[in-house]
N, C-alpha and C positions, 0 to 999 in steps of 0.2 A: 355765316349762315346765308347771307345775301348772295355769296359767291356760288354757294352750292345751289340755290333757288335758281340763279340765272343760268347755270350749266344745265339744270334739269329742263328749263325752259328751251335752252338751245337743242338739247337733245330731242325733246319732244317734237320741236320744229323741224329737225333735220330728218326725224322718222317719218313725219307727215308728208315732206317734200319728196322724200325717197318712195313713199307709198304711192304719191301721185305720179311720180315719174315713171315708176315701174309698172304700174297696172294700168291697163286700157280699159276704163270702165264702161259698162254697156249704157245705153241711153235711158233717160228719166222717163218713168211710167207714171201717168197723172192719176191712174185709176179710174178714170172716166169710162162709163158704159152707156151705151144708148138705152133709153127708157123700153125699148122692145126687146132687149136681151133677157133671155129666160135661162134657168139651170142648165138645160140641154145644150146652150149655146157656149158654155164655159168650158174651157180646156183644162179641166182638173185631173192632170196626170204628170209623170215625170218626177223628177228629184227637185227638192228644195232643202236648203239648209236651216236648221232651227238653232239659233244661239240662245243658250240658256246661261243664266248667272245664279251661283248659289249665294244668296245673301247672308245666310248663316255661316258660310265657310264650310259646311260639311256636305259630303257626297251624298248623305241621305235625301238631302233637299232636292236633288236632282232625279228622285225617282217620279215625281209628281209629273213634271213636263214630259218625261220619258213615256210615261203612262198615257199621257194625252195624245202624244206623237204615235204611239202604238195603235190607239183606238181610232185614230184619224186614218191610217193606213188600212185599217179594217173596214172603215166606212167608205173610203176611196182606194179599192184594190190596186189601181194603176199607178199609184203614187209611192214614192220613197221619201222619208224623212231623214235627213242626215243630221244628229245630234252634234251640236258644237259647243262644248262646255267651256266658257270663257269668262275671265274675270271683267265686270263691267268698266274697270280702270282702263281696259284697252279699247272700249267701244268707239270712243270719238276718233282715235287714230285709224281704226279699222272702217270707219264710216267714211272718212276723208279719203282713205286709200282704195275704198271699193272692195273691202275684203270681208265686210260683216255679212253675217247670214241673212237669207231672203227674209226670215221672220226672227225678231230678237226682242228680248226683254228690255224694259224700263220702267221708269216711273213717270209721273206726270211732269215733274220738272225737267227730266232729262228729254222727254218726248218733245216738251215745248222748245228746249234748246235745239235739238235734232231738226226740228221742222223750220224754226225762225233763223237760226244761225247757219245750218249747214244745207236747208232745203232738200233733206234726205229721206222724208217720209211720204209713203202713198196714202191718199185719202181712201177710205173704205166704205163711204157712203153708198156708192153705187152698187156695191156687192150685196148689201143687206138684203134688198127684196130678192133678187134671184137665189140666193142662198137660203131663203126662208127664215131669216134670223127675225126673232120678235123681240125688238128692243124695248116694247112696253112691259116685258117680263123682266128686264134687268133693273136692278135696284137704282134708284136715282143717284144715290152716292157713288155707285160703281160706273154708271154710264156717264156722269158729267166729267169723271176723272178723265176720260179719253177724248174730250172735246177740246180743241184748239182754233180758235179764230171761227167758231161756228161749224166746224167740220170734225168728222169722227175718225181720229187718227190712231188713238191706242185703244185696243180692245182689252178691257179688264178682266183679269183672271179670277178676281175674287170680290168680296165687299170687306172692306176694312173700317168697322165702325167702333167709335170709342166706347170702352166700357171699363169696369172696375173689378180688380181682384181683390179679395179680402180675407183677413184672418178670422175664421169663425171661432177659434178658442178665445181671443182676446175678446170678441163681442160677447161670447157667453160668460166670460168671467166678469165682465163689467154689467152682466145682467141686461143687456141690450140685443132687441131683435129688430131685423130690418124686412121690409116687405119682400116676398119672393118672386111676385107676379106684377111688380110695377117698379117704377124708379122711385127713389126718395126724392122729395122736393129739396131744392138748394138749402131751405131752412131746416128740415129734418136732417140732412147730411151735415150741415154746419154744427148743429146741435149735438148730434152723436160725436162727431170728430173732437169737439171741445170736451165732451165728457170723458172720452177715452184717452185723450192726452194727459200724460202723467210726467211729473219731474222728480228728480232726486230730492233728498231731504233738504239740501242746501239750496236747491233752485238753479244750481248751475249747469245741470245737463237734464235733457229729456231721457226718459227710460222707455217712453211709448209715445208715439205721435199719430194723431187722427188719420193724415193722409200725406200722400207724396203725388206730385203731378210735375210733367214737363211743362213748364209754364211758357218758356219761349218757344214752344212748338206750337206751329200754326194750327194744329188740331186742337190746341188747348184754349189760347187765349181769343180766337175767333168765336168759339162758342160762348164766351163771357162777353165778348164785344156784342153778340147778337142776342144773348139770352134774356135781356130785359127790353125788347122790343125796338132796339135801335137798328140803324142802318149804317154802316160804316164804308162799305164799298159800293158805289153807284156806277156799275159796270156799263150800262147803257149810256148815261150822261158823262162817264169818264170823269170822275173825281172822287176823292176820299173824304169822308167826314169822320174825325174823332172827337174833338174838343167842342165842337158846335151842336153835338148831338148828347143831351143830358142823359140819354137812355144808354148810349154807348159808353159814356165816361162812368156811369153808375156801376156798370157789369164790369169794367176793368178795374174799378177801385174795390169791388167785392173781391177780385182775385188778388190784388196787391195786399189789401186788409188780411186776407186769410193766411198770406205768407208773413207778414209782418208780426202778426199776433201769435205766430208759431205753431198752429195746429195743423199747417199744412206746408210741408217743405218743398220748395221748387228744386226738383231733382237735377235739373240741367244749368241752374244759376248759382254760380258761387256766392256764398253768403260770407260776409265779413263780421268782425267783433264778436260780441258777447252772443249774439243770435245764431251765427255760424257755428261757433264752438260748442253749443248746447246740444247739436245733433251728433257730435263726435261718439263713436262707439256703437251706434245703433246698426242693427242689421236690417235686411229686407223685411223680416217677419215683425219687426218693431213698428213698421207702418201700418196701421190697421187696414187702410184702403190704400191701394196703388193703382196708378193708371195702366190700363191694359189696351195698349195703342194697336198692336198687331198680334195675330195669331202666332206669327213666328218668334214672339217672345216666350210662347208657352214652355218650352223646354227648359229655358233658363229659370222661369219662376216656378215651375214645378219641382226643380231640383233644388231650389232654396227652401222651399216649404218642406219637402221630404226630409232634407238634410236637419232641419229644425224640429221634425216630428210634430208638424202644426197642421190642423185641419183648415183647409181653405175652399173658396169657391168665388165664382163670378157673380157680379151683380150689376145692374144698369147705371149708366153714367147719369149723375144728378139732373134732375129735371129743374130747370129754370124757370122763371114767370112765364116766358115765351119759351116753350118747349123746343130746343134745337138740340141735334146730336151731330157732331162732325163725322163725316165719312169721307173715304177716299178709296183709292185702288192703285195697285201697279198691274202691269199687263204687258201685252206684247204689240209691236208694230211691224209694218211690212217696209223694208228698204225699197224705195223707189227707182232703184237700178236693178231690181230683180230680174232675171231673164224668164222667169216662170210666174207671172203675176197672178194669173187665176188661181193656181195652187197655193201660191203664198197667202193670197187673201182668203182662200178657204180654210188653210190652216190656222191663220190667226182667229178667224170669225168661228172656228170650230169651238172655242172657248166658251161662246154663247150658246152652245147646244147643250141639251140635257146629258148627252152621251160624253161630250167633252168635259163637262163640269164633273160628272161623276167620276170619271177616269182619273181627273185632276185632284179632286177633294177626297177621294177615298185612299189617298197614298200619303205616305210621309212626305212631308214638305208643302202639302195642301192647306187649306183654310176653311173659310166660309163661302159658300157658293154665290156667285154673282146673281143668279135668277132666283126670284121671288118664290116661284113655283117648287123650288128644292129647299126652301127655308126650313121646312120640317122633316126633311129626309134624315134618315138615321145614318147614312154612309159618312157624313163628315163630322158627327159627334163622338167619334172614337167608340164605336159599339163593341169592340173586342178588347177595349183596356178597361178592366175592372175599376181602376182607380178614376178614370175620366169620365166614363160614359154616363155617370149620374150627375155630373156637374151642370150648372145652370147655361146652357148653351143658347137658350132662348135670347139672352141679352145681347147677343151679336147681330140679331135680325129683328129686333123689336123696334117699334116706332120709324117705320120707314118714311111716313109722312112727315116727320119733324127732321129729316135728314137735310143738313147743309153741306157744301163743299167745304172740306178743310185743308185746302191748297189754294193759294192766292193765285198760283198760274194759271188756273182755268177761269179767273175772273178778271184777269187784266194783262196787258203786255208783259212780256218776260223781263224787261228792262226795270218795270215798276216792280213786279213781284219779287225782284232780287233786293229791294230796300227791306223786305219783310222776311228775309232769309233767316233760318234758325240762328246763326251766329250773331246777326244784327239785333234780332229780338233779345237773345241773351244778355247782350251788351246793354241794351236800354234798360231791362229789367234789373241788371246788376246796379246800374247807376241809381235807379228809383230805390231799390233795396238798401242801398248804402247811404241814402240821403243826398247824394250828390245833385240829384235832379228831381223835380216834382213830376208826378204822373202828368199832369197838365201840360207842362213844358216838353217833356219827352215826346209825347204823343202829338202834340201841337207841331213839334218841329218836324216829326215824321210825315204829319199831314201836309205840311207845306212843301216838303221835298217830292213828295209823290204827286202832288197836284202841279207844281211847276215842271216836273218831267212829263207828266202826261199831256200837259198843254203843247209841249215841243214836239210830240209825236204825231200830232193831228193838225 
């Protein structure tokens, strides 16, 4: 295995060296524009390459970015957008080799890596005014996902706000109703989940469980860390606080206790012993509430419920004593070696226009618009799908004032953010659930590592 891994590293290195040696890359563009530059001064014409990635692995997902490209060319008739459908696994090599598109897809983590490790992204701040982009209309959860070191590098394509999907039949059978126009409080949610959790006659297995959640995912544990009024990340003062904040530790304890008492299964953390074995044999529908982290999960979730002939709907993420809802976004960036920077910037920022958002989110592969003015629009709520049009889509745009960033890389340097990677957090929670470490010890150690590293960076 080590030999294979080494060989893969060598192969990738050779490919990168080959790319560097064979391609003469254009000069770096800073993206700076003088304050006097107006829209008519921009040279928005000619061809740009638009590199898109189908995260779901289906060609249908490419319909949305292709529709946006078409709408852009209609808005700017002297432009041509060349679609480059490419797997994200090739992006880093193509960035180093200078063959990536002028505009390409990424998430916040990759954007930070491409900016800090490869110096490959062009800041877009100076184009916002002359292109007439209203950043105040962009949901905070989306806008913040595109910020790196105080500059705007990634244009969010959507709002990805945490929500829940639930089994309506299970609640009806239990005689339980939930509010349709507001979030359940954490205490309400907890009591309902405990009530609907059921065991076999012997108690050796669960036959139905209240909830499942991706516990090690940043969008989950960050909400618990801040949901009781605590502050764990002090971005301006550059330090992390876990164990010295009673409020942070209270929230994390609530998360751990929910999993150890069995009414909420950690979907991403392996459980050992009797607790782990009690979940064997359960299907998706047997978890009354499930985390809905991305609209891209919709196809899978819909299929699971339809196969089980089960009624379902969306509901709001639980309301903690301090109401916070984690949000984030993926989006598009401009390669700073583009030879057509004005057109590339205009294409990326076209995502933050109503025309661009409607073109993108009214198609297969779209999601929730990033603009608040479109939050009640019908085009993204599956108006032509009789099974989906009546779902509670409001949950994905509710409580914008409660939004917090669900990605550590927009709060801290990437080297420190890496300490909070999904895999690292899975390992930490696995040790806690197995009884190998206490919550206080595990997060205290993480706090120390993060703070020691942060001190070395400044």
